[in-house]
N, C-alpha and C positions, 0 to 999 in steps of 0.2 A: 169635486169638479176637477176635470183635465185642465191642466194651464198653470201659470204661475201666479199666485196672489189672487186677489179679487179681481173682476172685470173693471177696467178703468179707461178713462181716455186715453192714457198713455199707451196702451195695447193699440189702439186705433191709430195712433200718431206714427209708430213705429211701422206699421203695415203699410201706411200711406207713403211713409218716407222711403222705404226700400224699394216699393213698387216704381214710383216714378223717378227715384234716382237710377234704377236699372236703365229706364228707357231715356232718361237724358243723357246717359254715357253714349248713346247710339245715335246722337244728333248728327255728328260728322259722317261716320260709317253709312247711315242711312241715305244722306244725300248723295253720297257716292254710288251706292249700290242702286238707288232709284235712277240715276241718270244711265248707268251702265245697262240696266235691264229694259228701260223705255227710254232709248236715246232719241227718239223721233218726236214722242208725244209726252214728255215728262210730265208737264204740269197737268195736262188733260189726265193721265192716268194717275197721278197722285190725287187728283181731285176725286175721281171716281172711286179709288180705293178707301180713302177717308170718309168720302160720303156714305159708301155702302157701310162701313163700320159705325159711323154715327147713326144712320138711320135704324140699323139693326138694335143698336143701344136703346134708342128710343123705344122701339117696339118691345122690347125684352124687359126693360127696368120695371114696369108695374108687376108683372108676372113674378119676376124674381124678389121683388120686395114682398109681395104677398106670401110666396113660398117661404121666405125666411122668417115670417111670423109663425109659420106652422113648425118648420123644422130647426128653427134656431139660426142665429148669425153666424156661429163659427164654420159651419158647414159650407155656406155660401160665400163667406170670406175666402174660404180655401178654394172654392170653385172659380170664383171671379179672378183672383190672384193668378191661379195656375194658368186659366185660358188667356188672360191677358197677356202674361209673360211667355206663354208657350211658343209664339212664334220667333223670339229672340235667338235661339241657337241656329235656327234655320237661315238666318241672315248669310251665313257663310257656307251653309250646305247647300242650298238650293234657293236662289232668289224668288223664282216664280212660286215655290210652296210658302216662302215667307211672306209674300204680299197676298197670296190667297188666304194664308191663315190669319193675317192681320184683318181681312176683309170679314171672314167667318167669325173671327173672335169678338167681334163687335156684339154678338148675342149675349156675352158674359162680361163684356168691359163696362160693367156698372159697379165697380168696387166702391164709388163714392156713396152711392144709394145705401148699400149695406152698411158701409162705415158710419154714415150719419144715424142709421137706424140703431147701431151699436151704441154711439154716443148717447142717444135718446133713452136707452135702456138703463144707462149707468149713471145719468145726471139728473138732478132735479130742475124744473122748468127754468127757474132763474138762472141756474148755471150753465144752461145750454148755449146762450149765445156766445159766451166766452170760450166754452169748449169748442164750438164749430169754429171760432175764429184761431184757435189754436192748431186745429186740424188744417185749415185753410193755409194758415202762415207755415205750416211743415210742408205742405204741397208747394208753395211757392220757393220755400229755401232749398227743396231738393232739385228743383228745375234751376235755380240760380246756380248752384254750385256743380251739379254733375256735367253739364255740357262742357264746361272748361276742363274738368278732369278727363273727360272722354277725348276732347281735342289734343290734350297734351300727350296722352297715351298713344293716342293714333299717330301723332308726328314722331314720337320717338320709337314707338315698337311696332306699329302697324294696326290694321284694323281687327284683325284676328284676336289680338289680346283684348282690344275693347269688347269685342262680343263676348269673350270667355269671361271677362271680369262681370259684364251685365248678367251673364247666365248664372254665375255664381252668386251675385246679389239677388237674383230672382228665386235661387234654391234656398237661400237664407232666410227670404221672406216666408216661403211656403214652410220651411220648417219651423220657423217661429210661430206662424199660425197654428200648426199641428201640435207643437209641444209647449208654447208658451202662453197662447191666448185662451183665456177661459170663456165658456159660454155665457153671454150677457143676459139672454132671454130666460127669466124663471121658469121652471117646468110647469108651474100653475098657470103661467100666462098662455101656454100654447093650448090651442084646441084639442079635443080629444080625437077628432076625425079631421085629419089635415085636408082631405079632399073636399069635404063638405063645407068647410070654412072659406073656400075660394070661389068667388063669383066672377062670372064673366066681366061685370062691371069694374072689379078691381084690377083685372088682367088687360082691361081695355086701354091702349096708350092714347086713344082719342077722348076718352071720356071726359077728362078734365078740360079739353079745349072746347068741347061742345057746350060747356058751361059757361065760358067766358061771355058770349053775348048777352046773357040775361042780367048782367049787372054794369049799368052804364058808368060807374065808377072804376071797376076793374078793367073794363074792355079798353080803353086809351092806354092804360099801363101795359096790358099785355101787348096791345099793338106796337107800342114803343119797344118793348122788350124784343119783339120778334124782328123789326126792322133795324135796331141797332146792333142785336148780336149776330144776326145773319152775315154781314160783312166781317165782323170780328171772327167767327168760326171759320170762314173761308180764308181770311189772312193768316190765321194761326196755321192752318194746315199747309199753307204754300210759301210763307214768307222767308223761312231760312233758305229754301231752296231757291227763291227769287234773288236774295242777297248773294248767294254763291255763283249762281249761272249768270244772273243779268248785271249785277252791280259789281262783282268780282271780289266779294269778301272771302277772306281765307277762314280755315277751322277756328284759328285762335280769335279772330276778329267777330266771328259768329258768336263764339262762346262770350267773349267780352261784352258783346252787345246783349245777350241774354241776360247776363249777371247784372249789367248796369240799369237796364230797364226794369228788371225784377226788382232790384234794390229800391229804385226811384218810385215804383208802383206802390211798395210796401209804405215808403215814406209818405206818398200822397193819400193813402188810404188811412194812415194812423194820425198823421200830422193836419195835413190841409183839410181832410174831409170833416173833422170835428169842428175845425174853424170855420170852414163854409157854411155847414149847417146852423151854426149859431149866428152867424153874421147875416148871411142872405137868404137862409131858409131852405127847406127840403126841397120843394119843387125847382127853385131857381140853382140849386146844387146839380140837379138832374140835367137841367138845360145847359148849364155850364160845361158839364161833362160831355155832353153831347156835342156841344160846339168844339171842344178839344179833338173829339173823335173826328169830327168833319175835317178839320184842320190837319190832322195827322194823316187821314187816309188821303188826302188831296196832296200832301207833301210826298207821300210815298208814290203816289202816280206820277207826279211830274219829276220827282228826285231823279237825278243821273249821276250824281257823286256820292261818295261814301260819306262826306260831312253832313250831306243833307238827310242820310238815313239816320245819322246819329241825333241830328236835331230834331227830326220827326219822331225818334225813340222816346226823347225827353217829353215831347207832347203827347205820346201815346201813354205814357206813365201817369200824367194827370187826367187822361180820359179814363182811366181804371177807377175813378171816384163813381162813375155812372151807376154801375150795378148795386154797390152798397148803398147809394141814396135811393135808388128805386126800391131796394128791399126795406129801407126805413118807410119810405112812402107808402109801401103796400101795408106795412104794419101799422101806419096811421091811419089809413082809409078802412082796414078790414074790421070786422068785428072780432072780439077776442076769441069766439069760437070758430072763426073762420080762418085764422091765421095759418094754419098748416094747410088748409085747402087751397088759398091763393097763392102761397109759396109752391106748393106741389104744381098747380098750373102754370106758374112760371117757369119752374124747372122743366115741366114737359115741353114747354116753348123752345126753351133753350136747347133740349135734347134733339127737337126736330130741327133746328138750326145746324145744330152739330152735322146733320146729315145732308142738308140742302147746301150750306154755305160752301164746303169744299168743292162740291160738285159744281156749282155755280162759278167759282173763281176758275177752276180748271177749265170749264167750257169757255169762257171768257179769254183765257189765255190762248186756247186753241184758236178761237175765232181770229183773234189778232196775230196769229203765228209767232207769239213770243217763245222761240225755242233757240238753243244753241246746238251746232253739231258737235262741238268740242267742250269738254267740262274746263273752265279756266284753271290755271296752275294754282295750287293752294298757296296763297300767299296773305300777308297780314297787312299789306298796305293797301288793300282795297280798291285797286285801280279799276277803272271801267272796262268791263268785260266785252261791251258792245257800243262802238263809238263811230257807226258809219253814218255820215250826216244825210245821205241820201235815204236812209231807211225811215220809215214812218215812226219807228218806236223811238227815233232820237227825240222826237217832240213830246211823245207820251209813252214813257218807258213802261209803266204798268197800268194798263187800261182797267183790269179789275179794282184796282184800289180807288179810282175815280168813279167807277159805278157804285162801288161801296160807299163812297163820300156822298153821291146823291141819294141813295137809300137811306143813310142816316139823316140826311136833311129832312127826308120825309118823316122820320121817327122825331126830329125836334119840332116840326110843325104838329104833328099829333100830340106830343108832350105838352105843348102849349094849352091843350085843352082838358089836361088832367086837372079834375077839382081839387083844390087843396083845403080840405076841411078835416075836422076831427072825427073820431068814431062816433062821437055822441050823435052829431047830424048825419053821420053815414047810418045810424041806427034808425033815426027817424025816416031817411029818405029811401033806404033800401032793405027793410025788414023783410020784405017777401022775395027777395032776390036769390041769392046764392043759398041762404041758410035753409030755405024751403026745400031745396032739390038735394042739399047734401047732408042734413042732419044725421040721416041714417048711416053714414058712412065714416063719422068722426071718431067713433069710439077708439080705434086702433090706428087708423090712417093718419090722425091728427098728428102724432108724433112721428109716424113714418114720413110724412111729406115736408116736414120742415127743413128743407135743404136750402141754406143760405146762398145767396147770389154772389157770396165771395168765393165759391166754389173754385173756380180757376181765373179769377180776374186778376190776379196779382201778377201774371207774367203777360 
């Protein structure tokens, strides 16, 4: 076999770390290029670009997952990492081509799907949750460290060096896959004819969503995921630009904000989550996390000073317990042979939100004319960049965040109706629901679909 040693989780960890470390370095240059390229409708264009990318990823993820079953993981790791990182050098060559490539690269920006399939190949079932946690923690660590490094290099040596370093990191990642990563899918596991093994149902991104309504237990969970993750996806796509343009954060402040919130999120998910699960129960932990998310978004919406953003960031760290708690709730309410299918449904819903959320936020920013004609000077003190008392935005600086808080409030109300019972009672009540329609597809997809909800909630 090509590669170094036997296939292991550590191969997947290195691939994920390098890919997202490269993109994290570009946090500061990307805000500058985005504003210079779309000076009049920055938030709207950012939302459209990220929305197109997210929606294309949602459409392509099932097909790429099915193809990786036939052709192996290594070739698709190489494909997804290459096209995800391909826009990086274009940032300084041609900004228009850079943003066009980001949108189109969404077709292949599904590295996590292939990575978790790789992990499933090389681990036993009882080891899988720990391995997924290691991959998720690595993702968080890369985004905690790289923006600060990128901000320092940008301030000291300019954006060109940052783009060069990010490009070199991406090249190292591609070379690592080519030379060091062994194939994880055994030859005997691959079908003899790859074309015959792929059906339209496997490649249909909406197939899992159609099955949600058939189970009264899973339905409220999925609605809760959709309503709570939609604002989070929109917030993640535009928040750093918002801090820079509207609140007046400098590059160093943004990097420090990412690092602090990321570290607090990891603490919340490792320390507080287990304590809350034991003390107040699974469902109440979900409700508490949604409550923190409502408070966080409302604070972002009304906040006009830098200290308000820092305080809301601490609340955001506590709201990150929501998705791990929902994942555990899914595990408790689903049959043992339905775990992968239900987790796959939720992953599909989150993928759909990654396309709809950024577009929603960009459109609301556009409706409320939240724009600046000048990019605020790069400063670390975080002074308010927009302070005209006659401006309607002085009352509500961030309208999309308030809309997001209202959407999460709906998620909270839906979550109240999630039944909290064991798999035993679920077996009696729902024996003819999801299992009757999905039993034929579980042979290989059960491993492929187990993508934990911790995928990117740490930041």
